[in-house]
MARPAZA-467436 format. One line per 8 residues: number of its first residue (from 0); their letters; for each residue x, y, z of N, C-alpha, C, O, CB. Coordinates in steps of 0.2 Angstrom, whole numbers, m for minus. Glycine has a CB too. Layout:
BEGIN
NUM	A	X Y Z X Y Z X Y Z X Y Z X Y Z; ... $
END
This chain:
BEGIN
0	MAYATIMV	m287 m214 117 m295 m219 120 m292 m222 126 m286 m224 127 m299 m228 113; m297 m222 130 m295 m228 136 m302 m231 138 m307 m231 134 m292 m224 143; m302 m233 144 m307 m237 147 m309 m233 152 m306 m234 157 m305 m242 150; m315 m229 153 m317 m224 158 m322 m227 162 m324 m224 167 m320 m217 155; m323 m233 162 m328 m238 167 m328 m245 165 m329 m247 159 m336 m236 167; m326 m249 169 m324 m255 169 m329 m258 174 m331 m257 180 m316 m255 171; m332 m263 171 m339 m269 175 m334 m275 177 m329 m277 174 m346 m273 168; m335 m277 183 m332 m283 186 m337 m289 188 m340 m288 193 m328 m281 193 $
8	CLRLERSN	m338 m292 185 m344 m298 187 m341 m302 191 m336 m305 190 m347 m303 181; m345 m303 198 m343 m307 204 m347 m312 205 m353 m312 204 m343 m302 211; m343 m318 206 m347 m323 209 m350 m324 216 m347 m321 220 m343 m328 208; m355 m327 217 m357 m326 223 m355 m332 226 m352 m336 222 m363 m326 224; m354 m334 234 m355 m338 238 m346 m341 236 m346 m347 237 m362 m342 239; m341 m338 233 m335 m338 233 m330 m331 233 m333 m326 232 m334 m342 229; m324 m333 235 m319 m326 235 m319 m323 227 m319 m327 222 m310 m329 239; m318 m319 228 m316 m315 219 m311 m312 221 m310 m306 218 m321 m309 215 $
16	AGLLRMAG	m306 m314 226 m300 m309 227 m295 m308 221 m292 m303 221 m296 m312 233; m294 m313 216 m289 m312 212 m292 m309 206 m289 m307 202 m285 m319 210; m299 m309 205 m302 m306 199 m303 m298 203 m303 m294 198 m312 m311 197; m303 m294 207 m303 m290 211 m296 m287 210 m295 m283 205 m305 m293 217; m292 m290 214 m283 m287 211 m283 m285 202 m281 m280 200 m275 m295 212; m286 m289 199 m286 m287 193 m288 m282 190 m286 m279 185 m288 m292 191; m292 m281 193 m300 m274 192 m295 m270 195 m292 m266 191 m310 m275 199; m292 m270 202 m289 m265 205 m284 m262 199 m284 m256 197 m286 m268 212 $
24	GLAERFHA	m279 m267 197 m276 m264 192 m276 m262 187 m272 m258 185 m273 m265 190; m281 m264 182 m285 m261 177 m287 m253 179 m287 m248 175 m292 m266 176; m289 m252 183 m294 m245 186 m288 m241 188 m289 m235 189 m301 m246 192; m283 m244 189 m277 m238 192 m273 m239 185 m268 m236 185 m270 m241 200; m274 m240 180 m269 m240 173 m275 m235 171 m274 m229 174 m267 m248 168; m279 m235 169 m285 m232 165 m290 m225 169 m294 m222 166 m290 m238 164; m287 m225 176 m290 m220 181 m297 m222 178 m300 m218 175 m289 m211 180; m300 m228 179 m307 m228 179 m311 m228 185 m309 m228 190 m309 m232 175 $
32	RVIGVATR	m317 m228 182 m323 m230 189 m324 m238 188 m322 m240 182 m332 m225 189; m326 m241 193 m326 m248 192 m333 m251 197 m334 m252 203 m319 m250 195; m338 m251 191 m344 m256 194 m344 m262 194 m342 m265 189 m349 m255 191; m345 m266 200 m346 m274 202 m354 m275 202 m358 m270 204 m344 m277 211; m355 m281 199 m360 m284 198 m362 m291 201 m359 m296 201 m360 m284 192; m367 m291 203 m368 m299 205 m374 m300 204 m379 m296 205 m365 m302 213; m376 m308 202 m382 m309 202 m383 m318 203 m379 m322 200 m384 m306 195; m388 m320 206 m390 m327 204 m397 m328 203 m401 m323 201 m388 m332 209 $
40	QPTPFIYS	m399 m334 204 m404 m336 204 m408 m339 211 m404 m341 215 m402 m341 199; m415 m339 213 m416 m342 219 m415 m350 218 m415 m353 212 m422 m339 223; m415 m353 223 m414 m361 225 m422 m362 223 m427 m359 225 m411 m363 235; m421 m368 217 m430 m370 215 m433 m374 220 m428 m378 222 m432 m374 208; m437 m375 223 m441 m379 225 m446 m384 221 m450 m383 216 m445 m374 229; m445 m390 223 m450 m395 222 m457 m395 224 m459 m396 230 m447 m401 226; m461 m393 220 m469 m393 223 m471 m399 222 m472 m401 216 m473 m388 220; m474 m402 228 m479 m409 227 m486 m406 228 m488 m401 224 m478 m415 232 $
48	DTYVPAEI	m489 m408 233 m496 m408 235 m496 m405 240 m501 m406 244 m500 m414 237; m491 m402 243 m489 m398 247 m486 m392 245 m482 m391 241 m486 m401 250; m488 m387 251 m486 m379 246 m479 m379 251 m479 m381 257 m495 m370 246; m474 m376 248 m468 m374 251 m469 m368 256 m472 m363 255 m464 m372 245; m468 m370 263 m470 m363 267 m467 m357 265 m462 m357 263 m469 m363 274; m469 m351 266 m467 m344 265 m459 m343 269 m454 m341 267 m475 m338 268; m460 m345 275 m454 m346 278 m447 m347 274 m441 m344 274 m454 m351 283; m449 m355 272 m443 m357 267 m440 m353 263 m434 m351 263 m445 m362 262 $
56	IEQDREEI	m446 m351 259 m443 m345 254 m440 m339 255 m436 m337 251 m448 m343 251; m442 m337 261 m439 m330 263 m433 m331 267 m428 m327 267 m443 m326 268; m432 m337 269 m424 m341 271 m419 m341 267 m414 m338 268 m423 m348 271; m422 m343 261 m418 m343 255 m416 m337 253 m410 m335 253 m422 m345 249; m421 m333 252 m419 m327 249 m414 m322 255 m409 m319 253 m426 m323 247; m416 m324 262 m411 m321 267 m403 m322 265 m399 m318 265 m413 m326 274; m403 m330 262 m396 m331 262 m393 m329 255 m387 m330 254 m394 m338 264; m397 m327 252 m394 m324 245 m393 m317 247 m387 m315 245 m400 m324 239 $
64	RKSVGMAE	m397 m313 251 m394 m306 252 m387 m306 256 m382 m303 255 m400 m302 257; m388 m311 260 m381 m310 264 m375 m312 258 m370 m309 257 m380 m315 272; m376 m316 256 m371 m319 250 m370 m311 246 m365 m308 248 m377 m326 243; m375 m309 243 m374 m302 239 m369 m296 244 m366 m292 242 m382 m299 238; m371 m297 250 m369 m291 254 m361 m292 256 m358 m288 257 m374 m291 260; m360 m300 256 m353 m301 257 m348 m300 252 m343 m298 253 m352 m308 259; m352 m301 244 m350 m299 237 m347 m292 239 m341 m291 240 m356 m299 231; m352 m287 239 m349 m281 240 m346 m278 244 m343 m273 242 m352 m279 240 $
72	EEFRGALA	m345 m281 251 m341 m279 255 m333 m280 253 m329 m275 254 m342 m283 261; m333 m288 249 m326 m289 247 m324 m284 242 m319 m281 242 m326 m296 243; m330 m282 237 m329 m278 231 m325 m271 233 m320 m269 231 m336 m277 227; m329 m269 238 m328 m262 241 m321 m261 245 m317 m257 244 m333 m261 247; m321 m267 247 m313 m267 253 m308 m267 247 m303 m263 247 m311 m276 258; m309 m273 242 m303 m271 238 m301 m268 235 m295 m269 232 m300 m274 236; m307 m262 232 m304 m257 227 m304 m251 230 m302 m246 227 m309 m257 221; m306 m251 236 m306 m243 238 m302 m237 236 m303 m231 234 m306 m243 244 $
80	DRADKLEF	m296 m240 237 m292 m235 236 m289 m236 231 m283 m233 230 m287 m235 241; m290 m239 224 m289 m241 218 m292 m237 213 m289 m235 209 m290 m247 217; m298 m237 214 m304 m234 206 m304 m227 210 m303 m226 216 m314 m239 204; m307 m223 204 m309 m216 205 m315 m216 208 m316 m211 211 m309 m213 198; m320 m221 207 m326 m221 210 m330 m229 209 m331 m232 204 m331 m216 206; m331 m231 214 m335 m237 215 m343 m236 214 m346 m231 215 m334 m239 223; m346 m242 213 m353 m245 211 m354 m251 213 m351 m255 210 m354 m244 204; m358 m253 216 m361 m262 215 m368 m260 215 m371 m256 217 m361 m268 222 $
88	RSMLMFGP	m369 m266 210 m376 m269 207 m378 m274 207 m375 m277 203 m378 m267 203; m384 m278 211 m385 m284 211 m393 m284 209 m396 m279 208 m383 m286 218; m396 m292 208 m401 m293 207 m403 m300 206 m400 m304 203 m403 m291 202; m408 m302 209 m411 m310 210 m413 m311 202 m417 m307 199 m418 m311 216; m410 m316 200 m415 m316 192 m418 m323 194 m416 m327 198 m409 m315 183; m424 m324 188 m428 m329 188 m427 m331 180 m430 m336 178 m436 m327 190; m421 m328 176 m418 m331 169 m412 m333 170 m409 m333 176 m418 m328 162; m410 m333 163 m401 m332 163 m398 m326 165 m398 m321 162 m399 m333 157 $
96	LADYVADE	m393 m329 170 m390 m324 173 m385 m317 168 m384 m311 169 m386 m328 176; m383 m321 162 m380 m316 157 m384 m311 155 m381 m306 152 m377 m318 152; m390 m312 156 m397 m307 152 m394 m301 155 m392 m297 151 m407 m307 153; m394 m301 165 m394 m296 169 m388 m292 168 m388 m286 169 m395 m298 175; m381 m296 166 m375 m293 166 m374 m290 160 m369 m286 160 m371 m297 168; m378 m292 154 m377 m290 148 m379 m283 147 m376 m278 144 m379 m294 144; m387 m282 151 m389 m276 150 m386 m271 155 m386 m265 153 m395 m276 151; m384 m273 163 m379 m267 163 m373 m264 160 m372 m259 160 m376 m269 168 $
104	ARSADLVL	m371 m269 156 m366 m267 152 m365 m263 148 m360 m262 146 m365 m270 149; m370 m259 147 m372 m252 146 m369 m247 148 m368 m242 144 m376 m250 148; m366 m248 154 m363 m242 159 m355 m244 158 m350 m242 162 m366 m242 168; m354 m247 153 m347 m249 156 m342 m250 148 m344 m251 142 m348 m258 161; m338 m249 149 m330 m249 142 m330 m256 140 m331 m258 134 m320 m248 146; m328 m260 148 m325 m265 146 m328 m270 153 m329 m268 159 m317 m264 145; m330 m275 151 m333 m282 157 m328 m286 158 m327 m290 153 m340 m287 156; m325 m286 165 m320 m291 166 m324 m296 171 m328 m295 175 m313 m288 169 $
112	VEADAEGA	m322 m303 168 m325 m310 169 m321 m315 172 m315 m315 169 m327 m311 164; m321 m319 175 m317 m327 177 m319 m331 173 m325 m333 173 m318 m330 184; m314 m334 170 m316 m341 165 m318 m346 171 m317 m345 177 m308 m345 160; m320 m351 168 m324 m355 172 m317 m360 174 m312 m361 169 m333 m359 168; m316 m363 180 m310 m367 181 m311 m373 177 m316 m375 174 m310 m369 189; m306 m377 176 m304 m382 171 m307 m388 173 m304 m391 178 m298 m382 170; m313 m391 170 m317 m397 173 m323 m395 179 m325 m399 183 m312 m404 175; m324 m388 179 m328 m387 185 m337 m386 181 m338 m381 177 m324 m379 192 $
120	AFDPLLDV	m340 m390 183 m346 m390 182 m350 m384 183 m350 m380 188 m349 m394 186; m355 m382 177 m357 m377 178 m364 m377 180 m369 m380 178 m356 m374 173; m365 m373 184 m372 m370 190 m376 m364 187 m373 m359 187 m369 m367 200; m381 m365 184 m385 m359 182 m389 m354 187 m391 m348 186 m390 m363 178; m386 m359 193 m391 m353 198 m386 m348 200 m388 m343 202 m395 m356 205; m379 m350 199 m374 m346 202 m369 m343 196 m367 m338 196 m371 m350 208; m368 m346 190 m365 m345 186 m367 m342 181 m373 m343 179 m362 m349 184; m363 m337 177 m364 m333 171 m360 m335 164 m354 m335 163 m361 m326 174 $
128	DIGDLAMR	m366 m336 160 m363 m341 154 m359 m335 151 m362 m330 151 m370 m345 146; m352 m335 151 m349 m332 148 m350 m331 140 m350 m326 137 m344 m333 150; m351 m337 136 m352 m337 129 m359 m333 127 m360 m331 121 m353 m345 126; m364 m333 133 m371 m329 130 m368 m322 133 m369 m317 130 m381 m333 136; m364 m321 137 m363 m314 138 m359 m311 133 m360 m305 131 m360 m313 146; m354 m315 130 m352 m312 124 m355 m310 119 m353 m306 115 m349 m314 122; m361 m313 117 m364 m312 112 m369 m306 114 m370 m302 110 m367 m317 110; m371 m306 119 m376 m300 121 m374 m295 122 m377 m290 120 m380 m301 127 $
136	AGRPLLVA	m368 m294 126 m367 m287 129 m366 m282 126 m368 m276 128 m361 m288 133; m363 m283 118 m361 m276 116 m355 m272 118 m354 m266 116 m366 m271 117; m351 m276 122 m344 m272 125 m341 m278 125 m343 m284 125 m344 m268 133; m332 m276 125 m328 m281 125 m327 m285 132 m327 m282 138 m322 m280 121; m326 m291 131 m327 m297 138 m318 m296 139 m316 m298 134 m332 m307 136; m315 m294 143 m309 m297 147 m309 m303 150 m310 m302 156 m308 m294 151; m308 m310 147 m308 m315 152 m302 m317 155 m297 m318 152 m311 m319 150; m303 m317 163 m297 m319 167 m297 m327 166 m301 m331 166 m297 m315 175 $
144	PSGADAFR	m289 m329 167 m291 m337 169 m292 m338 175 m290 m334 180 m286 m342 167; m295 m343 177 m297 m345 182 m291 m344 190 m285 m347 189 m298 m353 181; m292 m341 194 m287 m342 199 m282 m337 198 m277 m336 202 m284 m349 199; m282 m331 191 m279 m327 191 m278 m321 195 m282 m317 195 m280 m327 187; m270 m319 198 m271 m313 203 m268 m307 201 m267 m302 205 m268 m315 210; m266 m306 195 m263 m299 192 m264 m299 185 m265 m304 181 m255 m298 194; m264 m294 183 m265 m292 176 m258 m289 172 m257 m283 172 m270 m287 176; m255 m293 170 m248 m293 167 m248 m289 159 m253 m291 156 m246 m300 167 $
152	LNHALVGW	m246 m286 157 m246 m283 150 m241 m283 146 m242 m280 141 m247 m278 151; m236 m287 146 m230 m287 143 m231 m288 135 m228 m285 130 m224 m293 147; m234 m293 134 m236 m296 127 m242 m297 126 m246 m301 129 m234 m301 125; m244 m293 120 m252 m295 118 m253 m298 111 m251 m295 106 m258 m288 119; m256 m302 110 m257 m306 105 m263 m306 101 m268 m310 103 m256 m312 106; m263 m302 95 m270 m303 91 m270 m310 87 m266 m312 83 m270 m297 86; m276 m314 88 m277 m318 83 m281 m315 77 m287 m314 77 m280 m322 86; m278 m313 72 m282 m310 66 m285 m315 62 m283 m320 60 m278 m306 60 $
160	KDTRETRR	m292 m313 62 m296 m318 55 m299 m311 52 m301 m306 55 m303 m325 57; m301 m312 46 m304 m306 42 m310 m306 43 m314 m306 38 m303 m307 34; m313 m305 48 m321 m306 51 m323 m300 53 m319 m296 56 m321 m311 56; m329 m297 53 m332 m291 55 m329 m293 65 m324 m290 66 m342 m291 53; m331 m296 68 m330 m298 73 m323 m298 76 m322 m297 82 m332 m304 73; m317 m299 72 m310 m297 74 m310 m290 74 m307 m287 79 m305 m300 69; m311 m287 70 m311 m280 67 m312 m275 74 m309 m271 76 m316 m279 61; m320 m278 76 m322 m274 80 m316 m276 87 m314 m271 90 m329 m276 80 $
168	AIVDALPL	m315 m282 90 m311 m284 94 m304 m280 95 m302 m278 101 m309 m290 93; m301 m280 89 m294 m275 89 m296 m268 90 m292 m264 94 m289 m275 81; m301 m265 88 m304 m257 91 m306 m258 98 m305 m253 102 m311 m254 86; m308 m263 101 m310 m264 108 m305 m265 112 m305 m263 118 m314 m271 109; m298 m267 108 m292 m269 113 m288 m263 112 m282 m264 114 m288 m278 110; m289 m258 109 m284 m254 108 m280 m251 113 m275 m249 112 m287 m250 104; m283 m250 119 m281 m246 125 m276 m251 129 m271 m249 132 m287 m244 130; m278 m257 129 m272 m262 130 m267 m263 127 m262 m265 129 m274 m267 131 $
176	LEAASHVT	m268 m263 120 m262 m263 115 m258 m258 114 m252 m259 111 m264 m263 110; m261 m254 116 m258 m246 118 m253 m247 123 m247 m245 123 m264 m239 121; m255 m251 128 m249 m251 134 m246 m255 134 m242 m255 138 m251 m250 140; m246 m262 130 m243 m268 130 m233 m266 129 m231 m260 126 m247 m273 123; m230 m269 130 m223 m268 129 m222 m273 121 m217 m271 118 m218 m270 136; m225 m277 119 m224 m279 113 m231 m283 111 m235 m285 114 m219 m284 113; m232 m281 104 m238 m284 102 m236 m288 96 m230 m288 93 m243 m279 99; m241 m294 94 m240 m300 89 m247 m300 87 m252 m300 90 m237 m308 91 $
184	VVEIAAQE	m246 m299 79 m252 m301 75 m252 m308 71 m248 m309 68 m252 m296 70; m257 m311 72 m256 m318 69 m262 m321 67 m268 m322 70 m253 m324 74; m260 m322 60 m265 m326 55 m264 m333 54 m259 m334 51 m266 m323 49; m268 m338 56 m267 m345 54 m272 m347 47 m278 m347 46 m270 m349 61; m267 m348 43 m271 m348 36 m268 m355 32 m262 m356 33 m270 m340 32; m271 m358 27 m269 m364 24 m263 m361 20 m262 m356 18 m275 m367 20; m259 m367 19 m253 m365 16 m253 m362 11 m248 m358 11 m250 m370 14; m257 m363 5 m257 m361 m2 m260 m354 m1 m261 m351 m7 m261 m366 m7 $
192	EIAEAMAR	m263 m349 5 m266 m344 5 m260 m339 11 m263 m335 14 m275 m345 6; m254 m341 12 m250 m337 17 m248 m332 14 m247 m328 18 m244 m341 21; m247 m331 7 m245 m325 4 m250 m318 6 m249 m312 8 m244 m327 m5; m256 m321 4 m262 m317 6 m265 m314 13 m269 m310 14 m266 m321 4; m262 m319 17 m261 m319 26 m257 m314 27 m259 m309 30 m257 m325 31; m253 m314 25 m246 m308 25 m249 m302 23 m249 m298 27 m240 m311 20; m251 m301 17 m254 m292 14 m259 m292 18 m258 m287 21 m257 m290 6; m264 m295 20 m269 m294 26 m265 m291 31 m266 m285 32 m272 m300 29 $
200	LQDVVGWL	m260 m295 34 m257 m294 41 m253 m286 40 m252 m283 45 m252 m301 43; m250 m284 35 m247 m278 33 m252 m273 35 m251 m268 39 m245 m279 24; m258 m274 33 m262 m269 32 m265 m269 41 m269 m264 42 m267 m271 26; m264 m273 44 m268 m273 52 m260 m268 55 m260 m263 58 m270 m285 56; m256 m272 53 m249 m269 57 m250 m262 54 m250 m258 59 m242 m272 54; m250 m259 49 m249 m253 49 m255 m248 50 m255 m241 51 m247 m251 42; m262 m251 51 m266 m247 55 m266 m246 61 m269 m241 64 m271 m250 55; m261 m252 66 m260 m251 73 m255 m246 74 m255 m243 79 m257 m257 75 $
208	ERHGVRAE	m251 m245 69 m245 m240 69 m247 m233 70 m244 m228 73 m240 m241 62; m253 m233 66 m255 m227 64 m260 m224 71 m262 m218 71 m260 m227 56; m261 m229 76 m264 m229 83 m259 m228 86 m260 m230 91 m268 m234 86; m252 m227 86 m247 m227 91 m243 m234 93 m238 m233 96 m250 m225 95; m247 m239 91 m244 m246 92 m239 m252 87 m241 m255 82 m250 m249 93; m233 m251 90 m229 m256 85 m231 m263 86 m232 m264 92 m221 m255 87; m231 m267 81 m232 m273 80 m229 m277 75 m228 m275 69 m237 m273 81; m228 m283 77 m226 m288 71 m231 m293 70 m235 m295 73 m219 m291 73 $
216	SIAAPSTG	m230 m296 64 m234 m300 61 m232 m308 60 m227 m310 57 m235 m297 57; m237 m312 61 m234 m318 60 m240 m322 54 m246 m322 57 m233 m323 68; m240 m324 49 m242 m330 46 m240 m337 46 m236 m340 44 m242 m329 40; m246 m339 50 m245 m348 53 m248 m352 49 m253 m349 46 m248 m351 59; m245 m358 47 m249 m362 43 m253 m365 46 m251 m367 52 m246 m365 39; m259 m368 45 m264 m372 49 m262 m378 49 m259 m380 44 m272 m371 47; m263 m380 54 m263 m388 55 m270 m393 55 m270 m399 55 m259 m390 62; m275 m389 55 m283 m390 55 m285 m390 60 m290 m393 61 m286 m394 53 $
224	EDAGRLKA	m280 m388 67 m285 m386 73 m282 m378 74 m277 m377 75 m283 m392 79; m286 m375 73 m284 m367 74 m283 m364 81 m279 m361 83 m290 m362 71; m287 m367 83 m288 m365 93 m282 m368 94 m278 m364 95 m296 m368 100; m279 m373 94 m273 m376 99 m268 m372 95 m263 m370 98 m272 m386 100; m267 m372 88 m261 m368 85 m261 m362 87 m255 m360 89 m261 m367 77; m265 m357 89 m265 m351 93 m263 m350 98 m259 m347 99 m270 m348 94; m267 m355 102 m264 m356 109 m255 m358 110 m251 m356 114 m268 m362 112; m254 m364 105 m247 m365 104 m243 m359 103 m239 m357 107 m245 m371 98 $
232	IAREQGAD	m244 m354 98 m240 m348 96 m241 m343 102 m236 m338 102 m243 m346 89; m246 m342 106 m247 m339 111 m241 m341 119 m239 m337 123 m254 m338 112; m241 m347 118 m237 m351 124 m230 m349 121 m226 m347 125 m238 m360 126; m229 m348 115 m222 m349 112 m219 m342 112 m213 m340 113 m223 m353 104; m225 m336 111 m224 m329 111 m224 m328 120 m223 m322 120 m229 m325 106; m224 m331 126 m226 m328 130 m230 m323 133 m229 m319 137 m223 m327 132; m237 m324 128 m242 m319 127 m245 m319 134 m245 m324 137 m249 m321 122; m246 m312 137 m251 m312 141 m259 m309 141 m262 m307 146 m247 m309 145 $
240	LIVAGAYG	m260 m309 136 m266 m306 133 m269 m308 126 m266 m306 121 m265 m300 133; m274 m311 124 m276 m314 117 m280 m312 115 m285 m314 118 m278 m320 116; m282 m306 109 m286 m303 107 m289 m306 101 m285 m308 96 m283 m298 107; m296 m307 101 m299 m311 97 m307 m310 97 m310 m311 102 m296 m317 98; m309 m308 89 m318 m310 89 m319 m314 92 m314 m318 95 m321 m312 83; m326 m315 94 m332 m320 95 m335 m322 92 m339 m318 89 m336 m318 99; m335 m328 90 m340 m331 88 m342 m328 81 m348 m325 80 m345 m330 92; m336 m330 75 m338 m328 68 m341 m333 67 m346 m332 63 m332 m326 62 $
248	HARLREWA	m341 m340 68 m347 m346 66 m355 m345 72 m356 m343 77 m343 m355 67; m358 m348 68 m364 m348 74 m361 m352 81 m357 m356 81 m372 m353 72; m364 m349 86 m362 m350 93 m362 m358 93 m357 m362 95 m368 m345 98; m369 m362 91 m370 m369 91 m365 m372 88 m364 m378 91 m375 m370 89; m362 m370 82 m359 m372 77 m352 m375 81 m350 m381 81 m357 m366 72; m349 m369 84 m344 m369 89 m343 m374 95 m338 m377 96 m344 m363 92; m350 m373 98 m348 m378 102 m350 m384 103 m349 m388 107 m350 m376 108; m353 m386 96 m352 m393 95 m348 m396 91 m348 m402 90 m358 m396 93 $
256	FGGVTRDL	m344 m392 87 m339 m395 85 m332 m393 86 m327 m396 85 m340 m394 79; m332 m387 89 m325 m384 92 m324 m377 89 m326 m376 83 m318 m390 91; m320 m373 93 m318 m369 89 m314 m362 93 m313 m364 98 m323 m369 86; m312 m356 91 m308 m353 92 m310 m350 100 m307 m350 105 m306 m349 86; m316 m347 99 m318 m344 105 m320 m348 111 m320 m346 116 m323 m340 105; m323 m356 109 m324 m357 116 m318 m360 120 m317 m360 126 m329 m363 116; m313 m361 115 m306 m363 119 m303 m357 122 m299 m358 127 m300 m366 114; m304 m351 121 m302 m344 123 m305 m343 130 m302 m342 136 m305 m338 118 $
264	LRYAGACS	m312 m345 129 m316 m342 136 m313 m348 140 m311 m346 146 m326 m343 137; m311 m353 139 m309 m358 145 m300 m359 145 m298 m364 148 m313 m366 144; m296 m355 142 m289 m354 141 m286 m352 149 m289 m347 152 m289 m348 136; m282 m355 152 m278 m354 157 m272 m352 156 m269 m352 161 m279 m359 160; m269 m351 151 m262 m350 151 m262 m340 148 m258 m338 145 m258 m357 145; m267 m336 150 m265 m329 148 m274 m327 147 m278 m330 145 m259 m329 140; m275 m319 148 m282 m316 148 m283 m317 141 m279 m318 137 m282 m308 152; m289 m316 139 m292 m315 132 m298 m308 133 m301 m306 138 m297 m323 128 $
272	LVSH	m298 m305 126 m302 m299 127 m305 m302 121 m301 m304 117 m298 m291 126; m313 m304 120 m316 m305 115 m321 m301 114 m324 m299 119 m317 m310 116; m323 m298 108 m330 m295 106 m333 m297 101 m330 m299 96 m330 m289 104; m340 m298 101 m345 m299 95 m348 m294 92 m352 m294 88 m351 m302 98 $
END
């Protein structure tokens, strides 16, 4: 199993150099084709008693065309010698940007995106909502920390929870787990459920071994804040990659009350592969 096609989601009006270096590393590792996608919404104009002149609207469209052209030039320049084949796609959207990327993901095995910078404001004209994309894409998302410029795969950590989403994620992550030097599967459970968690983890480790992946397991007692506990273990283990199911609970509940997925989509310490 491998990733034959990787899709990389580019942001307009900014450099994507680090993300493209990561895409290049993945393309070389898996001998993959790479599709670049870019999208944004047009600038909204405030209408009053007077109409907005057509030349103002056309000027906005021309600026968008220029930014798309610059993104394509950066994409092709960065990956020309690193991927088996390149393709670039773009669209001007009048709705959520995640809808376009999710639709195009039908062509890919893996979608590479960059996490929002810590504290950065979300701009719906320019920014793809990664949470929406995870829910809609039907493909695994590899979320790179903001500012990352290389993809290292020394240690992968699977955040196990016995849910459909996590089972999907570990299958989607198999090419990366096969390539990792070290794999750890972690379940965070209440103290009274640690024995049951260890039994589940032995099943998962056995399944991985039958796919050629040697892994160790950790059943960690919950402290009441599972996202923070998982990230702490990842830091202790020196993990380069965290694999997890996305939105085992309703997404609205996670964003309102906190959850592992929400935190992983913003985590700066490692890449995250999430699947829903």
